Each structure stands twice: as structure tokens, then as C-alpha cells.
N, C-alpha and C positions, 0 to 999 in steps of 0.2 A: 463678744463677737460670736454669732452663730456658726456652728460647724457646717461643713458641706452638706451633711445629711439633714439639716434643719429645713423646715418648710419656709417658703418665702413670705407667707402671710399668716395671720392668726388662724388657728384651727376653728372649724365650725363646731357648734354645740347646740344643745337644746335651748329653746327660748327661755329668757329669764322670767321668773314668775312675777317680779316686781315691775316689769315693763308692760304697759298696756297699750293697745292700739288707739288710734285717734277716735275710732268709733265707740270705744268703751270708756274714753276719758270722761271724768265727772264734769258737770257743767258748773260754772261759777268761778270766782277768783280763788287762786291758790293761797294758802296760808303763808305769811312771811317766814323767812328762815328762822327767826327767833322763836316763833310759835311752833314751827315744825320740830326744831331740835329740842326746844323746851329748856329754859334756864334751870329748872329743877333737875332735869336729867343730867345737865352738865355738872351741877353741884354733886350729884350722887357719884359721878364717875371720877371726881377729883380726889387724888390721894392726899391724905393729911400727913404733913411732916416734910423734912428736907428731902430733896430729890437726890438719889444716889448719883455718883459720877458716871459719866458715859464711859462705856468700855472702850479702852484704847485699841485702836486697830493695829493688828500685828503687822510689822513691817516685813515686806517681802522684796526680794530682788528678782525682777523679771528675767527669765532665761537663765536662772542660776544653774540648772542642770547642765546647760550647754557650756557655760563658762567653766564649770568644774570638770567637764569632759576634756577640756583643753589643758588640764593640770595633771601631774603625776598623782597616783594614788597608792603606790606600793607600800606595804608595811615593812618590807625588807628591801635592801638595795639589791639590784639585779646583778651588778658586776662591779668589780673594783680593779684598778690598775696601780702600778707602783711608781713611786719616786724612790731615790736612794736615801732620802731624809724626810723629815716631817713636812707634809704639804701645808703651806702657810696661807696661800691665796688661790682662789679660783675665780674665773670670769667667763662670760659668754659674749661672743661677737655675733649678733643675730643675722646681720646682712650676709657676710661670707660664710656663716654657719660653722664657726670654730669655737671650741673651748680652749681656754688658756689656763695653765696651772703653774704655780711656782712653789719652790721648796726652800728649806732652811740652808741648803748647801749652795744657793745661788743659781740653781738650774730653773730654766723656763721651758715648758713643753707646750707644743701646739697639737691639738687633737681635732680631726675633721669629723663633723657630724655626718653620719650616714643615715640611710632611711631608717635603719634600726641599729642603735648603738653608735659607737665612735671607733675611729681608728687613729693610731699614732701617725703624726705627720713629720714633726721635726723638734729638736731640742737644742737649747743653747746653754752653755755655762756662762750665763750673762754677768754674774757678779762674783766677787771674791768673798763677800759676806752673805748673810741671809737676806732673802728678798723681804722687804718690810712694807712694800706697797705695790699694788697692781691696779691699773686703770685702763679701761677700754672706752674709746670715744662713742658718742651717742649713735653715730652711723655705722659703727663696727669696723671701720677701716684701719684704725690705729690703736696700738696698745703701748703702754709704758710701764716700766718697773723701776723701783728705787731700792737702794740697799744702804747698809751702814758704811759701805766703802765710798760714800759721797759721790755716787754716780747715778745717772738715770739713763736707761737704755730704751730706745724707741723702736717699735717694730711695725712693719706693714703687714697687716693680718692676712690679707688675701694671698700674698706671696710668701708669707711667714719668713720675711727677711728682716734683719736688723738694719735700720736705715739711719740711725743717729746714736751717738754716744756722748752724753753731756757730763762733763766734769764740773762739779760744783765746789764752791768754797764754804759750804755748810752741809750738815747732814740732813738729807731730805726726810720729811715725815709723810703726811698724806699727799696723794696725787689725785688730780682730777682734770680730764679734758674739758675744755670750756668753749666748744664750738659745735655748730649743728651742720647737718647736710646742706651743701650749697655755699657755705662760708668760704671766703678766699683764704683765710688765715686759720691755721690749726694752732689754737692756743692751749698750752698746758700749764695748769696751776700747780706749783710745787711749794708745799709748806715747809718752813724751817722748823726742824725738830726742837730747837733750843729757844726759839722766840715766837712771837705772835705774827711774824711776817709771812705773807704768801706772795711768792714771786711768780710772775707770768712770763713764760718763754715761748718762742715760736720755733720748735725743733726742726721744722721742715725748711726753714729759711737758711740762707748762707751763714748767718751768724746765730746758729741755733742755741748756743749756750748763753747768748746775751740776754740779760733780763730786760724785758720791754715794759714792765710795770710792776709795782709792788703794792699790795693791799695791806694797809696798816690799821685796820679797824680792830684787830684783836690785840690784847695785852698779854696773852698766855699762849703757849704752843697749841696749834690747831690739831685736833684729833680726827676730824672727819669732814669731808666735803661732798657735795653733790651738785651737778649742773642741771638746771631746769630749762630745757630748750624752749618750751612754750612761752616763758617769761624772759628768756635770755638773761638769766641771773644765776649766780652761784650761791648756795647756802653752805655756810661753814660753821663749825662749832669748836670751841676750845676747851682746855682742861678745867676752866672755871665755870663751865656750863653756859657761857655766853654764845648766843646764836646770832649770826649776821647774814644779811643779804647784800651782795655786792655785784657790780657790773664788771664782767671780765675784760671789757674793752677799755674802760676808764680806771678800773681798780678802785672806784669810789662806791659809796653807798647806792644801792639800786632804789629807784623810785617808780619807774613806769610799771603799770599793770597791778600795782598794789592798792589795797583798800584801806590803808592806814597812813598817817603822817608821822606819828611818833611811836616809838617802840613801847612806850608805857601804855599805849592803847591795845597792846597785844599780850600774848602769853609767851613771848620768846624768852622771857627771863625765868620760865618755869623750871628749867634745869638748874639754873644758878640758885633759885630759892630752895630747891630740894637738895642742894649741895652735891650734885652729881654732874656727870658730863657724858657726852655721846661717844660710844664706841664705833658706831656706824650710822650713816644716813642713807635714805633712799627716797626717791620721788616717784609719784605715779606718772604714767606715760603722758597724761594730759596736763601735768603740772598742778593739778588742783590740790593735791595733798603731798605732804612729806612726812616721813616717820623717822624717829630717832631711837636706836637701841642703846640704852643707857647703862652706866656702871652699877646702878642700884637694882638691876634686874628688871626694870620696867621698860615697856615700849610706849612711846608717846607719839600720837598722830596729830598733826597740825593741818589746818587749812593754810595753803601757801599764801594766797592773796591777802587774807585777813590776819594771819599770824596767830589765830585762835587755836587753843588746844581742843581737839575734838574727841579723842579717845585716849585712855591710859590702860594698858594691859600689864598686869603684874605677873611676871614669869620668874620671880626670885625663888630661891630655895625654900624660904619660909612659906610662900604661897603654894608651892608644889606640895610641901608637907601637909598643909591644911587641906588641899584638894584630895590628897591620899586618905586623910582622915574622914572627911565629910563630903567629898565630892560625889558626882554620879558614878555608878558602878562601871560604866564604860570607860572611864578615864583612870580607874584605879589599877595598880600593878600588884603583882605578887610581892610579898614583904621583902624577900631576899633581893629580887630585882630592883625594887624601889630603893632599898638601902644602898645598893651598889651605885645606882645612879645619883643618889643624893650625896654620897661621899665625893664623887667626881665633881658634882656641882659646887660643893663647898670648897673644894680645892681651887676651882676656877674663880669663884666669887670672893675668895679670901683677899682682903686688902683691895677690894674694888676691881677685880678682874686683872690684877697685875700679872698673873701667870700668862694670860692670853695676850697681854700687851707687850711682853718681852720679845726682843728680836728672835726670830726662829720659831715662834709659836704660831699656831693656827689662829687667824683673826676672825672674829665673828662678823656676820653680815645679815642683812634682811633685804627683802625686795617686794615689789608689787607685781601682780600679774599683768598681762597685756591689756586687760580691760580696766584696770585701776580699781576694781571692786573688791579685790582681795589683797591682803598683806600676808606675807609668809615670814614666820619668825622661827629662829632656832631655839628650842627649849629642851628641858630635861626629858620630856616625853617623846621628842622627835621634832620634826618641822611642822609647826602648826599653820593651818590655813584659816585665816579669820575673814569672815564676810563683814565688811565695813558697813554695809547697808542694814544688816540685821544684828550686827554686833555679836555674832555667834561663831564659835569654832566649828567649822564644818568638816574638817579632815585633819588627821595627824599622819604625815608621811614619814616612813621609817620608824614607826612606833615599836616594832618588834626588835629593833637593834639596840638592846640594852647595853651591849658592850661598846657602842660608839656614841660619843657625844658630838653630834654634828654642830659645827660652828659657822664656818664660811660656806656659802653656796651660791650658785647662779642658776637661773631658770631659763630654759630654752622652750619656746612654744611655736617654733617655726621661724623661718627667715622673715625679715621685715615685711616684704609685700605679702608673703603667704600668711604670716601671722595676722595681718590686718584683715585679709579676706576671710580667714577662719572665723574671727570674732564677728565680722559683719554677717557671715552666713548663720552664725549661732543666734544672732539677734533677729534675723529675718524669718526664720522658720524653725519649727521643732524637728520635723522629720529629717533624718539624715545628718543633722549637725553634729551629733555625738560621734558618728562614724567619721565625719570629716575631721573632727578634732583628733581622733585616734590616729589618722594617717599622718599627722604632723609629728608623731612620736614625742610628746612632751616629756622633757627630761630635766632632772635636777642633777648637777654635778656638785658634789659637796666634799669638804675636808673635815676631819674630825680631830679632836684634841689628841696630840701626841702620836698621830698615825702617819706613816709614810705612804698613804694611799689616797687616791681620789675615788669617790663612790658615785655610782650612777643609780639614781632612783627614778623609776619609770612607771608605766602602767602594766608591766609584766612581772611575773614571778621569776626568781633565780632558777637557773638550769640545775638539774639533778647532779650533773657531773662536775660541779664546782663552779664558783663564781669569782674567785680571787685569782686574777691573772698574774703570773710571775714574769712580767715583761722586763724586769731588772733582776740582776743577780743579787740575792739577799746579802747583806753585810752584817758583820758582827754576829750576835747571838741568833739573828734571824736565819742564818745559814744552817744552823744545827737542825738536823732532822729533814732539811730540804735537800742537802747536797751530800752529806756524809753517809756512807754505807756502814751499817752496824756490823761488827765482827760476828761471824757465825750465823748471819742471816741466811735463810734458805732462799734460793732463787724464786722470784715472784711467780714465774710461769709454773712452778711445781706446786703452788698452793691453790686451794679452792678459792673461787671468787664469790661464793655464796654459801648459805646454809639455811636449813629449815628447823626452827625451834618448835618442837611438838610439845604443847602444854595441855593441862587438863581443861583449859578454856578454849583451845583451838590452836591453829598453826600460825607461826610468825615467820615470814620469809625475809631474810636479810641479805643485802649485797655487801660483800667484804672488800677491803682495800689492801690487797697484798703488796702492791707496788709501793705504797706510802708507808706501811707499817708491817713489814714481813714477819718480824718476830712475834708481834701480837697476834696476827692471823694464824701463824704456825702454832702458837700456844693454844689458841681457842679451838682450832680444828682438830689438833691432836688429842686434846682433852675430850672432844666430842667423839672421836673414833674409839677412844679407849673406854668410853662409857662413864667418864668421870662426872659428867653433869646429869646422869640418869637419875630421875626421881628427886632432884634437889628443889628446895622451896624457893619461891619468891619471898624472901625474908624481910624486905623493906619496900613499902609502897607508899608514896606521898603524892596525893592528888595535885595536879598542876605542876609536877616536877619530874618524877621518874619512878621506875620499878627496878629493883636490884635483886640479883640472884647469883648463883655460882659458888656458894659457900657450903662445903659438905657438913659443917657444923650447924648451919641454919640460923646463926645469930650474928653474922657479919664479922666474926673474928677469925675465921679459918680460911683455908685454901692456899694452894701453892702452885707454882708454875710447873711446866713439864720438865724443867731443869732442876727441880727440887728446892727452889727458893724463890727469890724475887727477881724481877728483871726490869730493865730501864724503860723509861717512857719513850715513845716514838711520836712526838708532837709534830704535826705537819701544819704549816700555816694555811694550807689550802683546805684543811678539814677542820671544821669548827662546830661548836654546839649552837648553831644559828637557826635551828629549826627543830620541831618535834620529831620523834621517831629516829633519833640518833643513837647508835650503838657505841658505847664507850667503856673503857676499863675503870673499875673502882680501885682506889688505892688509899693508903694511909699517909701519903706524902709523896714527894718526888722520888721516882724510880723504885716504887714499892709494889709493882704489879704482881699479882698472883693468878688467881682463877676467877675472881669475882668481876662481874660486869653489870652494866645497867642500860636501860633504854629510856630516853627522855620522852616526856609527853608535852613539852613546851620548849621554846627557845631558852637556852640556859647559858648565855654568853660569858657569865662570870667563871665558868669552868674551863674556858679556853686557856691553853698553856699549862693546865694542871692535870688534865686527864687525856688519855690517848683515844681519839676517835678512830675506830677501825671498821665501821659499817653503818648502813642505813637500812631501815625497814622499808621494803618495797611492796609487800603484801601482808595482810593481817593486821592493819592498823586498828581495825575494829576489835581485835582480840586484845591488843595493847590497852585500848581505852576501857575495855570491859574489866581487865585486871586492875586498872587504875581506880576503878569505882568501887572495889570491894571494901568492906568495912575493916578498919584497922584499929589496933591498940593505940590510943592517943599518945602513950608514953614511948613506945618502942617502934611505932609505925609498922608492926608486923601484922599481916592479915589475920583476922579472927578465924576465918575459914581457910584451910590450906589450899594454896594454888601452887602447883608443881610443874616443873619441866618433866616430860616423859623421857625425852632424849633429844639430842641435836644431830641432825643429818647433814654433813658437809655436801656441797654441790659444786661441780666444776663451773657452773654458770646458773644464774637465776633469770636470765633474759627470757 
């Protein structure tokens, strides 16, 4: 299509030399085409040999940039909020614009989506046992939770009220709402955890607990279900890998809208043939596709109407190791970071993800975006965004969070009407669509393996003053360092809040955290005033990791505190090694702090809980990076050319 600046007609140009006027045309009949072209000339131009294959046209997705603008892109989570126990499930209700989270202690929390971020609305101690399933209806009006206490609780999302309590004579497994906007009956499918039966109840009716129908197509316990409003059917998968389509009204096999008669004509037995089963199912908004996250680490994408397998993505630990060995540089990690992630992955994947399937553990999930062109997967590297049209990974959300293995997550792209308008505008015009997408504040709320927190991943970077909100009082070991005052600690107000490290390569300005770690800041600033650090070497420098100094011996074995020995760690849950330019104490194990400290040059989450973070670099990042690049002894990591601190100057403030 021509742009607005293109001319409406062809450009004028000089007359063609091969075109003659009528006055100059030769007299007589023209030669026949064969004589003009000449068969001999045709033979001369013919190539001898087999013709090469035609180049395949590269697939592209029209308006891909606009669709991606409606998705989060942060490599770090922006903010996190607490539960008092491991967060097991998260969900989004797009219509009322709520997030719902559940935890291993049976608590369900409602969070209202604001223009930017979320705010807490209400919580329920809904169950006596861990929440094992959470489902939100397609229109976002109803939510339901299940637990090992053989109960299902039903909530009205807009008013965040509990409207029904169902006592069951079986332990519920997977849950799925099976009705669409405008239906007169709100049907809830509840799988029996011990058998292959799926019971359908109408919790809004007077006899909400009464079973109105039972689907008996499965012979093994059902592990996952998803409702497809466009085809008015439920897709369910069991422990043996069998996938079934069924009608929630009749509880029999679904037939309408499908392009096959027999399952043998489909690939719906692909999971069973691979001897795996589905951990989670998701369907695209238009119902054209559904995806299964399987216990073998693979994600399989099917065409819903045909039942044919369209894509398989291998996200197993073995595939990740191969990618680390021979994949593109952009997807490779530092060896230490990758090793830590791989260890977590192997723990999860042991015995077919049994750890994640246990009651009280975070459950994995996957989802499609509102356009249906992208599928989002939880992986070792982060939450991958796969373009189904081009079959390419276009983004990894949360890639820098090596300390978190995101499992369950839900995607918010705007309320139902606003989300559709957003995507329509993105497909209608280039100009301004990205800005329109940004105004909807696309957000992923996620839970991670073994974490009592829900994480928000957005299009914004985390704030400098901390991103982990302590909305709950920490329990057990988490309270240490957060609530207990250390004996002998100096008052925070009497301690400097910053310092300037003068080095032979330039100045580094750091902000200190005297409120969170008063003894560490007191030790650091007192040594600085006393001249203890004057002239000391940066004795250990590792590119992509950190620079270490503070040892009067210059070899990493010396140094003492201002009290003459070692002192205890001051680990704060709100201060983490989650970004480069973090100032932290070096030690030889728990509670062995002396005088040595280091500055990170990358996110180093494996150090969390092991080293005391007591500051951040606010100016002089270029100096840190310059020191990082010096040549070092490959055996000792000591710079070949001396880099020294001249002195350290404490400051009351560095603002």
C-alpha cells in the first residue's frame, strides 16, 4: 500500500528508446513472436541441470510489534507481595479487573488492578488445608477454589464475597467453570482426585452441592481441564495422557464444531503415546488452538477443531542444557547462574514433576495472549513468549530473575472490552497503537517454586528503594533480620547514609542502608573514617560477577571488623542481589563478616541469604565496569595491574 507521501500516479520520465512513433514505424508485416524471440536464443538462455528449490518465504505476523506492545517485557519483576505460606495458584478476572491468589495455608486473596500496579482488597481463610485448585469463569464474574478438606468455595469476584460453600463426598482435583457470558446456568466441573469422574454442579442454584451430571469418559484421575467458549466444550486430560472433548450440558462426548469423527483421525493420543500427561491446559481466546504443558517438559499445541498436533516445544532440563552448550549467545547464561537454575529444574522434574503436583506446592500454568498469536510458557530461563505464526521465541519475561523459578502465572492485558479495543486498534493502524497498549498496563502475576510471594512482571523496572512489599508479618526464619534488633547496634539516624569510594580509576558513590543493617554500615563507615581501607587493592575481579576489596593482606584471607573479630550477618529479605551494582559483605560462611566487601556487576540471586546487602551504587557505574574489564590472573582472579582504593569518604546523604 503506498504511503501518504506517494504520488497518485506513475512518475513522468524520458521517452523510452525502444518505442517509436507512428511516423517512424517500419512499413510491412511484423515478424511472428517465434521469429522475434528466436528459438536459438531461448535455448542459449536455458540452464542445464535440475532447478534449485524455490526459496521459502519467511513467515511474518502482521502487526507483531503492536501485539508485543500489549505484553509485559520486564526482565525483572517490578514488585512482589506476601502470603504467609507458599503461593500455589494465581488467576486473573479480566472483566472486574481483579487478581486472585491462593496459598498452601488455605488463604485466598483478592487484589484490585489499578492504573499502575495492584492494591489489596480482601482475604479469606477459605480452607483448612492447602488450596489445590483455583478457577475463574470466562466472563470473570465467578471464582472457585478447592482443597484437600473436601470442599469447594465459590466467590463473586466483583464484590469479592464468598457466595457458596460446597461440601463434597470426594476429594476434588481439577476445577473448571463451563459457561459463557449470557448463559442462564453457571456450571462448575469438579474432577474426582481418586477416579476419572468429572462432576458438574450448579453452585448458584438452591441445591448447589447437588451433582447435575457426571462425565465418565476418563478411566484415570483428571489432571487438567479448560473450557472453550467458542465451541462450548470442555477439554480434559488425565494421568494416562488421554485427552477428551465433552459437552458440559450433557456430560457426553462433544461433536459439534469439530472436523473429525473418530479420535484415531487426530493426535489426541500423542500424550499417551509419549507416556506423559498434562500438568496444565490453556485455550486461545478464539478457541482455534489449545496447548498442554506436559510432565516430560514439552509443550504441545493442538488445533482444537481438528485435534491435530501443530507445534511441540521442548523446555525440559536436557533441552535447556543443550541450549546452554550450543544455542545462540543471547539465550546463554553465566555458568554459575545456569547451574543453579538447572539444579532447581531437576528437583522439579524429578519423577515427572511430582514436587509441583504435591498439595501445597506452586502449580505450573501456561496461557495465550488476547490475540491468540502468542503462547506464554514457564521455563528455566523465564516466561517465554512464543510467536505461533513464525514459530520463534520473541521475548523472555523475567529472564534476570535467576533466584525465582516462575511456575503459575496469569496475564492481564486490560479489561474485557478495553482489551478487545486495544487489539483492534493495534491491527488497524501502526501509529499510536504501542502507546495505547502501554496505557492498559499489561501485567503478569506469577508464583514461584517454594516462594510465599506473588510477583508482578510489567513493562516497568523495579524502584530503587525496594520492590518486595512486607504486607504480611514474616513467620519463622523469615522474621530474623526483619523484626529483631541486634544487640549493640547503633541507632540508624547516627549512621551515614552514603559514601564515596575514591579509586585509582575514578569515584564510586554508594547509598547505604543503615536502617536494615546498622552493624554492617557502622563497621564499613568506621573503618573508612579510621583509614583502614586507604590504599587497599581490588584483589579479586571476575567479569560478569563482581569486584572484591577490603583485605589489608591483598589476597582475600585477611581483614577484621571494628570490634576485633567477626560479626553476624544482617540478612534483610527486602535487600537482595537482584541487580548489578549491589554492595555486599564478603564472608567465609554464615556470620563471618570482617572488613572485605564486593560490588556486583550482574544480578547474582544465588547469593541471597548468604551475604549481607548493605548498599547500592548510585553514581560511578562506569568506574565499576572499567575495573571489571581489567586483565586478571586466570587462576587467582587478581588484576595484573594494581587497582586500588585511595580512601572511602562517608556521607550523611548521597541524594
